[in-house]
VEXVO-749536 format. One record per residue (C-alpha): residue in three letters; z negated, y negated, x negated; residue number from 1. Coordinates in Angstrom, 2 decimals, m for minus. Example, Ala and Ser with C-alpha at 12.3 -4.5 7.8 and 13.67 -1.06 7.14 Angstrom:
BEGIN
{res: ALA	pz: m7.80	py: 4.50	px: m12.30	n: 1}
{res: SER	pz: m7.14	py: 1.06	px: m13.67	n: 2}
END
This chain:
BEGIN
{res: MET	pz: 5.54	py: m61.42	px: 178.96	n: 1}
{res: GLY	pz: 9.04	py: m63.10	px: 178.75	n: 2}
{res: ILE	pz: 12.35	py: m61.47	px: 177.93	n: 3}
{res: LYS	pz: 12.34	py: m63.22	px: 174.48	n: 4}
{res: LYS	pz: 8.65	py: m62.31	px: 173.85	n: 5}
{res: ILE	pz: 9.38	py: m58.45	px: 174.74	n: 6}
{res: PHE	pz: 12.40	py: m58.60	px: 172.66	n: 7}
{res: ALA	pz: 10.66	py: m60.01	px: 169.55	n: 8}
{res: TYR	pz: 7.84	py: m57.38	px: 169.90	n: 9}
{res: VAL	pz: 10.15	py: m54.47	px: 170.19	n: 10}
{res: LEU	pz: 12.19	py: m55.85	px: 167.18	n: 11}
{res: SER	pz: 8.91	py: m56.21	px: 165.16	n: 12}
{res: ILE	pz: 7.80	py: m52.70	px: 165.88	n: 13}
{res: THR	pz: 11.36	py: m51.36	px: 164.94	n: 14}
{res: ILE	pz: 11.27	py: m53.20	px: 161.74	n: 15}
{res: PHE	pz: 7.65	py: m51.81	px: 161.05	n: 16}
{res: MET	pz: 8.86	py: m48.15	px: 161.86	n: 17}
{res: VAL	pz: 11.84	py: m48.47	px: 159.83	n: 18}
{res: GLY	pz: 9.57	py: m49.66	px: 157.03	n: 19}
{res: ILE	pz: 7.47	py: m46.57	px: 157.25	n: 20}
{res: VAL	pz: 10.52	py: m44.34	px: 157.27	n: 21}
{res: SER	pz: 12.18	py: m45.94	px: 154.32	n: 22}
{res: ALA	pz: 8.89	py: m45.81	px: 152.36	n: 23}
{res: ALA	pz: 8.84	py: m42.00	px: 152.60	n: 24}
{res: GLU	pz: 11.37	py: m41.65	px: 149.90	n: 25}
{res: VAL	pz: 11.46	py: m41.54	px: 146.06	n: 26}
{res: ASN	pz: 14.53	py: m42.44	px: 143.90	n: 27}
{res: VAL	pz: 14.90	py: m40.25	px: 140.87	n: 28}
{res: TYR	pz: 16.98	py: m40.95	px: 137.93	n: 29}
{res: SER	pz: 17.59	py: m37.73	px: 136.14	n: 30}
{res: ALA	pz: 19.10	py: m36.76	px: 132.79	n: 31}
{res: ARG	pz: 18.67	py: m33.05	px: 133.78	n: 32}
{res: SER	pz: 21.72	py: m31.63	px: 135.56	n: 33}
{res: GLU	pz: 21.58	py: m31.49	px: 139.15	n: 34}
{res: ASP	pz: 21.68	py: m27.69	px: 139.38	n: 35}
{res: LEU	pz: 18.72	py: m27.33	px: 137.06	n: 36}
{res: ILE	pz: 16.50	py: m29.60	px: 139.11	n: 37}
{res: LYS	pz: 17.62	py: m30.06	px: 142.62	n: 38}
{res: SER	pz: 16.12	py: m26.91	px: 144.46	n: 39}
{res: ALA	pz: 12.63	py: m28.09	px: 143.11	n: 40}
{res: LEU	pz: 13.23	py: m31.51	px: 144.58	n: 41}
{res: ASP	pz: 14.39	py: m30.09	px: 147.83	n: 42}
{res: ARG	pz: 11.13	py: m27.82	px: 147.94	n: 43}
{res: PHE	pz: 9.17	py: m31.21	px: 147.33	n: 44}
{res: SER	pz: 10.86	py: m32.88	px: 150.36	n: 45}
{res: GLU	pz: 10.13	py: m29.74	px: 152.50	n: 46}
{res: GLU	pz: 6.55	py: m29.93	px: 151.79	n: 47}
{res: THR	pz: 5.77	py: m33.52	px: 151.94	n: 48}
{res: GLY	pz: 8.43	py: m35.13	px: 154.13	n: 49}
{res: ILE	pz: 9.48	py: m37.48	px: 151.20	n: 50}
{res: GLU	pz: 13.14	py: m37.79	px: 150.86	n: 51}
{res: VAL	pz: 14.41	py: m37.61	px: 147.30	n: 52}
{res: ASN	pz: 17.50	py: m39.72	px: 146.23	n: 53}
{res: LEU	pz: 18.98	py: m38.29	px: 142.92	n: 54}
{res: ILE	pz: 21.09	py: m39.91	px: 140.29	n: 55}
{res: THR	pz: 22.07	py: m37.97	px: 137.30	n: 56}
{res: GLU	pz: 23.45	py: m39.52	px: 134.05	n: 57}
{res: SER	pz: 22.62	py: m39.21	px: 130.26	n: 58}
{res: ALA	pz: 19.33	py: m40.13	px: 129.21	n: 59}
{res: ASP	pz: 20.13	py: m43.21	px: 127.17	n: 60}
{res: ALA	pz: 22.55	py: m44.45	px: 129.91	n: 61}
{res: LEU	pz: 19.76	py: m44.26	px: 132.48	n: 62}
{res: ILE	pz: 17.30	py: m46.01	px: 130.37	n: 63}
{res: ARG	pz: 19.74	py: m48.72	px: 129.59	n: 64}
{res: ARG	pz: 20.58	py: m49.09	px: 133.32	n: 65}
{res: ILE	pz: 17.05	py: m49.42	px: 134.21	n: 66}
{res: GLU	pz: 16.46	py: m52.08	px: 131.76	n: 67}
{res: LEU	pz: 19.54	py: m54.02	px: 133.02	n: 68}
{res: GLU	pz: 18.53	py: m53.56	px: 136.69	n: 69}
{res: GLY	pz: 15.29	py: m54.96	px: 135.98	n: 70}
{res: PHE	pz: 12.71	py: m55.71	px: 138.75	n: 71}
{res: ASN	pz: 15.65	py: m55.02	px: 141.23	n: 72}
{res: SER	pz: 15.89	py: m51.27	px: 139.93	n: 73}
{res: PRO	pz: 15.57	py: m48.77	px: 142.87	n: 74}
{res: ALA	pz: 14.44	py: m46.11	px: 140.21	n: 75}
{res: ASP	pz: 10.92	py: m44.70	px: 140.87	n: 76}
{res: VAL	pz: 10.98	py: m41.78	px: 138.36	n: 77}
{res: LEU	pz: 12.74	py: m41.01	px: 135.22	n: 78}
{res: LEU	pz: 13.47	py: m37.24	px: 134.39	n: 79}
{res: THR	pz: 14.63	py: m36.36	px: 130.99	n: 80}
{res: VAL	pz: 14.47	py: m33.91	px: 128.18	n: 81}
{res: ASP	pz: 12.86	py: m34.23	px: 124.76	n: 82}
{res: ALA	pz: 9.75	py: m36.38	px: 123.74	n: 83}
{res: GLY	pz: 11.86	py: m38.63	px: 121.52	n: 84}
{res: ARG	pz: 13.71	py: m39.86	px: 124.79	n: 85}
{res: LEU	pz: 10.52	py: m40.09	px: 126.55	n: 86}
{res: PHE	pz: 9.17	py: m42.20	px: 123.89	n: 87}
{res: ARG	pz: 12.34	py: m44.37	px: 123.98	n: 88}
{res: ALA	pz: 11.82	py: m45.11	px: 127.67	n: 89}
{res: LYS	pz: 8.12	py: m46.13	px: 126.89	n: 90}
{res: GLU	pz: 9.30	py: m48.27	px: 124.02	n: 91}
{res: ALA	pz: 11.82	py: m49.97	px: 126.30	n: 92}
{res: GLY	pz: 9.03	py: m51.13	px: 128.56	n: 93}
{res: ILE	pz: 10.28	py: m49.46	px: 131.77	n: 94}
{res: LEU	pz: 7.52	py: m46.83	px: 132.44	n: 95}
{res: ALA	pz: 4.07	py: m47.40	px: 134.00	n: 96}
{res: SER	pz: 0.96	py: m45.53	px: 133.40	n: 97}
{res: ILE	pz: m0.17	py: m43.25	px: 135.92	n: 98}
{res: ASP	pz: m3.97	py: m42.73	px: 136.81	n: 99}
{res: SER	pz: m4.03	py: m39.04	px: 137.84	n: 100}
{res: SER	pz: m6.70	py: m36.75	px: 137.35	n: 101}
{res: ILE	pz: m4.46	py: m33.88	px: 138.50	n: 102}
{res: LEU	pz: m1.98	py: m34.57	px: 135.72	n: 103}
{res: ARG	pz: m4.55	py: m34.93	px: 133.04	n: 104}
{res: GLU	pz: m6.02	py: m31.65	px: 134.21	n: 105}
{res: ARG	pz: m2.95	py: m29.61	px: 134.34	n: 106}
{res: ILE	pz: m1.06	py: m30.92	px: 131.32	n: 107}
{res: PRO	pz: m2.51	py: m30.59	px: 127.89	n: 108}
{res: ALA	pz: m2.93	py: m33.66	px: 125.87	n: 109}
{res: ALA	pz: m0.38	py: m32.65	px: 123.34	n: 110}
{res: TYR	pz: 2.40	py: m32.64	px: 126.03	n: 111}
{res: ARG	pz: 1.58	py: m36.11	px: 127.53	n: 112}
{res: ASP	pz: 1.69	py: m39.64	px: 126.34	n: 113}
{res: PRO	pz: m1.65	py: m40.92	px: 125.23	n: 114}
{res: GLU	pz: m1.32	py: m43.73	px: 127.53	n: 115}
{res: ASN	pz: m0.29	py: m41.51	px: 130.52	n: 116}
{res: GLN	pz: 3.25	py: m43.17	px: 130.82	n: 117}
{res: TRP	pz: 5.08	py: m40.00	px: 130.54	n: 118}
{res: PHE	pz: 4.09	py: m36.39	px: 131.25	n: 119}
{res: GLY	pz: 5.74	py: m32.97	px: 129.83	n: 120}
{res: LEU	pz: 6.72	py: m30.66	px: 132.60	n: 121}
{res: SER	pz: 8.23	py: m27.75	px: 130.69	n: 122}
{res: LEU	pz: 8.19	py: m26.57	px: 127.24	n: 123}
{res: ARG	pz: 11.01	py: m25.23	px: 124.77	n: 124}
{res: SER	pz: 10.91	py: m24.36	px: 121.04	n: 125}
{res: ARG	pz: 13.49	py: m25.03	px: 118.56	n: 126}
{res: VAL	pz: 13.42	py: m21.77	px: 116.56	n: 127}
{res: ILE	pz: 15.25	py: m19.74	px: 113.92	n: 128}
{res: MET	pz: 17.52	py: m17.18	px: 115.31	n: 129}
{res: PHE	pz: 19.37	py: m14.44	px: 113.43	n: 130}
{res: ASP	pz: 21.97	py: m11.83	px: 113.73	n: 131}
{res: LYS	pz: 19.95	py: m8.52	px: 114.03	n: 132}
{res: SER	pz: 22.59	py: m6.64	px: 112.28	n: 133}
{res: ARG	pz: 22.67	py: m8.61	px: 108.99	n: 134}
{res: VAL	pz: 19.13	py: m10.12	px: 108.89	n: 135}
{res: SER	pz: 15.53	py: m8.68	px: 109.05	n: 136}
{res: PRO	pz: 12.94	py: m11.09	px: 110.41	n: 137}
{res: SER	pz: 10.75	py: m10.33	px: 107.20	n: 138}
{res: GLU	pz: 13.30	py: m12.24	px: 105.16	n: 139}
{res: ILE	pz: 12.25	py: m15.68	px: 106.63	n: 140}
{res: GLU	pz: 8.90	py: m16.97	px: 107.74	n: 141}
{res: ASN	pz: 8.93	py: m20.75	px: 108.01	n: 142}
{res: TYR	pz: 11.22	py: m23.87	px: 108.75	n: 143}
{res: GLU	pz: 10.82	py: m24.76	px: 105.13	n: 144}
{res: ASP	pz: 12.48	py: m21.39	px: 104.08	n: 145}
{res: LEU	pz: 15.75	py: m22.67	px: 105.55	n: 146}
{res: ALA	pz: 16.13	py: m24.84	px: 102.25	n: 147}
{res: ASP	pz: 15.90	py: m21.78	px: 100.15	n: 148}
{res: PRO	pz: 19.12	py: m21.28	px: 98.21	n: 149}
{res: LYS	pz: 19.02	py: m17.61	px: 99.22	n: 150}
{res: TRP	pz: 20.61	py: m18.97	px: 102.51	n: 151}
{res: LYS	pz: 23.38	py: m20.80	px: 101.03	n: 152}
{res: GLY	pz: 26.40	py: m20.81	px: 103.33	n: 153}
{res: GLU	pz: 24.45	py: m18.91	px: 105.97	n: 154}
{res: ILE	pz: 23.06	py: m21.48	px: 108.46	n: 155}
{res: CYS	pz: 24.59	py: m22.89	px: 111.59	n: 156}
{res: ILE	pz: 23.13	py: m25.91	px: 113.13	n: 157}
{res: ARG	pz: 24.43	py: m28.74	px: 115.31	n: 158}
{res: SER	pz: 24.69	py: m32.54	px: 114.35	n: 159}
{res: SER	pz: 21.78	py: m34.71	px: 113.12	n: 160}
{res: GLY	pz: 22.84	py: m36.97	px: 115.95	n: 161}
{res: ASN	pz: 21.48	py: m34.61	px: 118.47	n: 162}
{res: ILE	pz: 17.90	py: m35.67	px: 119.50	n: 163}
{res: TYR	pz: 16.57	py: m31.98	px: 119.40	n: 164}
{res: ASN	pz: 17.23	py: m31.96	px: 115.55	n: 165}
{res: GLN	pz: 15.98	py: m35.36	px: 115.18	n: 166}
{res: SER	pz: 12.62	py: m34.33	px: 116.95	n: 167}
{res: LEU	pz: 12.52	py: m31.47	px: 114.52	n: 168}
{res: LEU	pz: 12.79	py: m33.60	px: 111.50	n: 169}
{res: ALA	pz: 10.12	py: m35.89	px: 113.10	n: 170}
{res: SER	pz: 7.75	py: m33.18	px: 113.20	n: 171}
{res: LEU	pz: 8.32	py: m32.20	px: 109.74	n: 172}
{res: ILE	pz: 7.81	py: m35.87	px: 108.59	n: 173}
{res: GLU	pz: 4.38	py: m35.80	px: 110.52	n: 174}
{res: HIS	pz: 3.35	py: m32.52	px: 108.71	n: 175}
{res: ALA	pz: 4.78	py: m32.90	px: 105.24	n: 176}
{res: GLY	pz: 5.58	py: m36.46	px: 104.77	n: 177}
{res: GLU	pz: 8.99	py: m38.28	px: 104.57	n: 178}
{res: GLU	pz: 9.85	py: m37.44	px: 100.89	n: 179}
{res: ALA	pz: 9.08	py: m33.72	px: 101.29	n: 180}
{res: THR	pz: 11.22	py: m33.69	px: 104.67	n: 181}
{res: GLU	pz: 14.15	py: m35.41	px: 103.01	n: 182}
{res: ALA	pz: 14.17	py: m32.88	px: 100.15	n: 183}
{res: TRP	pz: 13.99	py: m30.12	px: 102.72	n: 184}
{res: ALA	pz: 16.89	py: m31.64	px: 104.71	n: 185}
{res: VAL	pz: 19.03	py: m31.81	px: 101.37	n: 186}
{res: GLY	pz: 18.53	py: m28.21	px: 100.90	n: 187}
{res: LEU	pz: 19.37	py: m27.47	px: 104.46	n: 188}
{res: VAL	pz: 22.52	py: m29.22	px: 104.39	n: 189}
{res: ALA	pz: 23.46	py: m27.36	px: 101.17	n: 190}
{res: ASN	pz: 23.00	py: m23.99	px: 103.01	n: 191}
{res: MET	pz: 25.05	py: m24.99	px: 106.13	n: 192}
{res: ALA	pz: 27.76	py: m22.35	px: 106.64	n: 193}
{res: ARG	pz: 30.06	py: m25.19	px: 108.14	n: 194}
{res: ARG	pz: 30.18	py: m28.79	px: 109.13	n: 195}
{res: PRO	pz: 27.89	py: m29.32	px: 112.06	n: 196}
{res: GLN	pz: 29.75	py: m28.84	px: 115.36	n: 197}
{res: GLY	pz: 29.17	py: m27.95	px: 119.01	n: 198}
{res: GLY	pz: 25.93	py: m27.28	px: 120.98	n: 199}
{res: ASP	pz: 23.21	py: m24.80	px: 120.47	n: 200}
{res: ARG	pz: 25.23	py: m21.85	px: 122.10	n: 201}
{res: ASP	pz: 28.05	py: m22.51	px: 119.73	n: 202}
{res: GLN	pz: 25.62	py: m21.89	px: 116.83	n: 203}
{res: ILE	pz: 24.54	py: m18.71	px: 118.45	n: 204}
{res: ARG	pz: 28.09	py: m17.48	px: 118.84	n: 205}
{res: ALA	pz: 28.80	py: m18.53	px: 115.33	n: 206}
{res: ALA	pz: 26.27	py: m16.19	px: 113.93	n: 207}
{res: VAL	pz: 27.49	py: m13.18	px: 115.88	n: 208}
{res: ALA	pz: 30.90	py: m13.93	px: 114.78	n: 209}
{res: GLY	pz: 29.86	py: m13.65	px: 111.29	n: 210}
{res: GLN	pz: 30.28	py: m17.33	px: 110.49	n: 211}
{res: CYS	pz: 26.50	py: m17.63	px: 109.48	n: 212}
{res: LYS	pz: 23.40	py: m15.28	px: 109.55	n: 213}
{res: LEU	pz: 20.89	py: m17.90	px: 110.94	n: 214}
{res: ALA	pz: 21.28	py: m20.30	px: 113.89	n: 215}
{res: ILE	pz: 18.76	py: m23.13	px: 114.84	n: 216}
{res: ALA	pz: 18.61	py: m23.27	px: 118.56	n: 217}
{res: ASN	pz: 16.35	py: m24.12	px: 121.58	n: 218}
{res: THR	pz: 14.95	py: m21.00	px: 123.23	n: 219}
{res: TYR	pz: 16.11	py: m21.72	px: 126.61	n: 220}
{res: TYR	pz: 19.78	py: m21.66	px: 125.48	n: 221}
{res: LEU	pz: 19.46	py: m17.99	px: 124.14	n: 222}
{res: ALA	pz: 17.58	py: m17.06	px: 127.45	n: 223}
{res: GLY	pz: 20.42	py: m18.62	px: 129.61	n: 224}
{res: MET	pz: 22.94	py: m16.61	px: 127.63	n: 225}
{res: LEU	pz: 20.91	py: m13.37	px: 128.29	n: 226}
{res: ASN	pz: 20.87	py: m14.23	px: 132.02	n: 227}
{res: SER	pz: 24.44	py: m15.29	px: 132.13	n: 228}
{res: ASP	pz: 27.14	py: m14.20	px: 134.83	n: 229}
{res: ILE	pz: 29.60	py: m14.25	px: 131.78	n: 230}
{res: ALA	pz: 29.51	py: m10.71	px: 130.06	n: 231}
{res: ALA	pz: 30.71	py: m12.08	px: 126.81	n: 232}
{res: ASP	pz: 27.75	py: m14.51	px: 126.64	n: 233}
{res: VAL	pz: 25.39	py: m11.62	px: 127.49	n: 234}
{res: GLU	pz: 26.89	py: m9.33	px: 124.62	n: 235}
{res: VAL	pz: 26.48	py: m12.19	px: 122.20	n: 236}
{res: ALA	pz: 22.88	py: m12.88	px: 123.10	n: 237}
{res: GLU	pz: 21.76	py: m9.30	px: 122.92	n: 238}
{res: GLN	pz: 22.86	py: m9.30	px: 119.29	n: 239}
{res: ILE	pz: 20.38	py: m12.17	px: 118.36	n: 240}
{res: GLY	pz: 16.82	py: m12.02	px: 117.38	n: 241}
{res: VAL	pz: 14.23	py: m14.83	px: 117.61	n: 242}
{res: LEU	pz: 12.08	py: m15.62	px: 114.63	n: 243}
{res: TRP	pz: 9.03	py: m17.78	px: 115.42	n: 244}
{res: PRO	pz: 8.53	py: m19.84	px: 112.47	n: 245}
{res: ASN	pz: 5.24	py: m21.01	px: 110.62	n: 246}
{res: GLN	pz: 2.95	py: m18.54	px: 112.52	n: 247}
{res: GLY	pz: 0.73	py: m18.39	px: 109.59	n: 248}
{res: ASP	pz: m0.14	py: m22.17	px: 109.69	n: 249}
{res: ARG	pz: 0.92	py: m24.95	px: 112.23	n: 250}
{res: GLY	pz: 2.90	py: m22.94	px: 114.55	n: 251}
{res: ALA	pz: 6.64	py: m23.17	px: 116.03	n: 252}
{res: HIS	pz: 7.88	py: m26.63	px: 116.77	n: 253}
{res: MET	pz: 7.66	py: m27.52	px: 120.46	n: 254}
{res: ASN	pz: 9.29	py: m30.06	px: 122.78	n: 255}
{res: VAL	pz: 9.37	py: m30.80	px: 126.49	n: 256}
{res: SER	pz: 11.17	py: m31.97	px: 129.50	n: 257}
{res: GLY	pz: 9.31	py: m34.56	px: 131.21	n: 258}
{res: ALA	pz: 8.78	py: m37.37	px: 133.56	n: 259}
{res: GLY	pz: 7.73	py: m40.96	px: 133.77	n: 260}
{res: MET	pz: 7.10	py: m43.53	px: 136.76	n: 261}
{res: ILE	pz: 9.30	py: m46.54	px: 136.37	n: 262}
{res: LYS	pz: 7.21	py: m49.75	px: 136.18	n: 263}
{res: THR	pz: 9.03	py: m51.61	px: 138.92	n: 264}
{res: SER	pz: 8.86	py: m48.67	px: 141.29	n: 265}
{res: LYS	pz: 8.72	py: m49.70	px: 145.01	n: 266}
{res: ASN	pz: 7.56	py: m46.00	px: 145.96	n: 267}
{res: ALA	pz: 4.77	py: m45.71	px: 143.36	n: 268}
{res: ASP	pz: 2.66	py: m43.41	px: 145.54	n: 269}
{res: GLU	pz: 5.55	py: m41.14	px: 146.18	n: 270}
{res: ALA	pz: 6.63	py: m41.04	px: 142.51	n: 271}
{res: ARG	pz: 3.15	py: m40.03	px: 141.42	n: 272}
{res: GLN	pz: 3.24	py: m37.40	px: 144.06	n: 273}
{res: LEU	pz: 6.55	py: m35.90	px: 142.90	n: 274}
{res: ILE	pz: 5.35	py: m35.87	px: 139.16	n: 275}
{res: GLU	pz: 2.23	py: m34.05	px: 140.44	n: 276}
{res: PHE	pz: 4.37	py: m31.66	px: 142.45	n: 277}
{res: LEU	pz: 6.40	py: m30.85	px: 139.36	n: 278}
{res: SER	pz: 3.27	py: m29.83	px: 137.52	n: 279}
{res: ALA	pz: 2.04	py: m27.57	px: 140.33	n: 280}
{res: ASP	pz: 2.43	py: m23.82	px: 140.63	n: 281}
{res: TYR	pz: 5.64	py: m23.54	px: 142.35	n: 282}
{res: ALA	pz: 7.63	py: m26.00	px: 140.10	n: 283}
{res: GLN	pz: 5.97	py: m24.56	px: 136.97	n: 284}
{res: GLN	pz: 7.05	py: m21.00	px: 137.97	n: 285}
{res: TRP	pz: 10.46	py: m22.31	px: 138.90	n: 286}
{res: TYR	pz: 10.89	py: m23.88	px: 135.42	n: 287}
{res: ALA	pz: 9.97	py: m20.34	px: 133.94	n: 288}
{res: GLU	pz: 12.23	py: m18.29	px: 136.18	n: 289}
{res: VAL	pz: 15.28	py: m20.48	px: 136.87	n: 290}
{res: ASN	pz: 15.52	py: m22.73	px: 133.71	n: 291}
{res: ASN	pz: 14.06	py: m20.17	px: 131.16	n: 292}
{res: GLU	pz: 11.56	py: m22.63	px: 129.94	n: 293}
{res: TYR	pz: 7.96	py: m22.34	px: 129.05	n: 294}
{res: SER	pz: 5.27	py: m23.73	px: 131.43	n: 295}
{res: VAL	pz: 3.05	py: m26.54	px: 130.11	n: 296}
{res: ARG	pz: 0.27	py: m24.67	px: 131.67	n: 297}
{res: THR	pz: m1.34	py: m21.71	px: 130.10	n: 298}
{res: ASP	pz: m2.00	py: m20.01	px: 133.45	n: 299}
{res: ILE	pz: 1.59	py: m19.75	px: 134.28	n: 300}
{res: PRO	pz: 3.37	py: m16.50	px: 133.03	n: 301}
{res: MET	pz: 6.43	py: m16.46	px: 130.99	n: 302}
{res: SER	pz: 9.64	py: m15.25	px: 132.73	n: 303}
{res: ALA	pz: 10.58	py: m11.65	px: 131.95	n: 304}
{res: THR	pz: 13.46	py: m12.96	px: 129.74	n: 305}
{res: LEU	pz: 10.99	py: m15.26	px: 127.63	n: 306}
{res: GLN	pz: 8.83	py: m12.15	px: 127.36	n: 307}
{res: ARG	pz: 11.30	py: m10.55	px: 125.28	n: 308}
{res: PHE	pz: 11.04	py: m13.13	px: 122.66	n: 309}
{res: GLY	pz: 7.33	py: m12.24	px: 122.11	n: 310}
{res: GLU	pz: 4.10	py: m14.06	px: 121.92	n: 311}
{res: PHE	pz: 3.83	py: m16.87	px: 119.46	n: 312}
{res: LYS	pz: 1.69	py: m19.62	px: 118.01	n: 313}
{res: ALA	pz: 2.80	py: m23.23	px: 119.10	n: 314}
{res: ASP	pz: 2.37	py: m26.35	px: 117.05	n: 315}
{res: SER	pz: m0.36	py: m28.43	px: 118.58	n: 316}
{res: LEU	pz: 1.00	py: m31.84	px: 117.49	n: 317}
{res: ASN	pz: 0.94	py: m34.39	px: 119.87	n: 318}
{res: LEU	pz: 4.65	py: m34.98	px: 120.82	n: 319}
{res: GLU	pz: 4.26	py: m38.77	px: 120.89	n: 320}
{res: VAL	pz: 4.87	py: m38.64	px: 117.22	n: 321}
{res: LEU	pz: 8.39	py: m37.17	px: 117.69	n: 322}
{res: GLY	pz: 9.29	py: m40.53	px: 119.11	n: 323}
{res: ARG	pz: 7.40	py: m42.56	px: 116.74	n: 324}
{res: ASN	pz: 9.04	py: m40.86	px: 113.79	n: 325}
{res: ASN	pz: 12.52	py: m40.71	px: 115.26	n: 326}
{res: ALA	pz: 13.93	py: m43.73	px: 113.50	n: 327}
{res: ALA	pz: 12.81	py: m42.43	px: 110.08	n: 328}
{res: ALA	pz: 14.16	py: m38.96	px: 110.99	n: 329}
{res: VAL	pz: 17.56	py: m40.43	px: 111.58	n: 330}
{res: ARG	pz: 17.71	py: m42.59	px: 108.42	n: 331}
{res: LEU	pz: 16.45	py: m39.34	px: 106.40	n: 332}
{res: ALA	pz: 19.23	py: m37.36	px: 107.74	n: 333}
{res: ASP	pz: 21.75	py: m39.78	px: 106.87	n: 334}
{res: ARG	pz: 20.60	py: m40.00	px: 103.27	n: 335}
{res: ALA	pz: 20.50	py: m36.17	px: 103.15	n: 336}
{res: GLY	pz: 24.04	py: m36.07	px: 104.16	n: 337}
{res: TRP	pz: 23.46	py: m34.24	px: 107.41	n: 338}
{res: GLU	pz: 26.40	py: m35.22	px: 109.60	n: 339}
END
């Protein structure tokens, strides 16, 4: 064999081997902050040998970026919070269906897209929280009660521009219809203690500060404050009780963090493996213990912190409707004067 042929042979083998190495990677666009997800991604790499390349940005910015990148997008997996945002990604046409018996078996139908384009990986509930020194849990039972004039000037909640509140409205629209939900939103606005401002932790702090008696927030925010290294946050959180709404009928409103595979993924097998890994025992326990979220699987126990909030009945609504009703929820909030 001549020198040129040997060189060509070696070059072809090198290119082939480089191809193999480069294929063992997955590019993740994540709307979750790095400190909330990186250790699980590192564990995935340790177990599979697949390198994870992580880019973090807001969900809407990532969805738009993938759209603009088109076929040339390096993205393989989108990680984000809220079913409404996962629905947006699907509607934007950037997700692919994943045929995985593992995901279908592990993740209940209510927490995944009917066409398997996105999968919920952890749960949170948007509940009614109260100052234990000034409110008895027997005083309020349902989300609908938040519109009762008895709570005038006593409710703290963030802006209707927040996706979590939009999804809560979307669920109410599905259960009660748009007209009844708008009437409820008008009553809620009339009962607000102040103009909507800040995040969920700010609503919790405001309740303890005496600015309101009730705060609407996601469970993991309160759990995070209970586990905080900041003594003031722990002190505030210890004064807050959790009321699980609608336990006598449909159950408490649920939402997810989740993932979908990008339609133009160049590493589809690795993308599927990653999402399956995030539904497996280690990752599900990690979500519970580190992120203070509920597992999508009934066989994974709650963290000790979440156990403090008690057992509850969860709404079994398929979360796809949170995205489908989002536009109506946004219009409704605007009509109701919810800033």
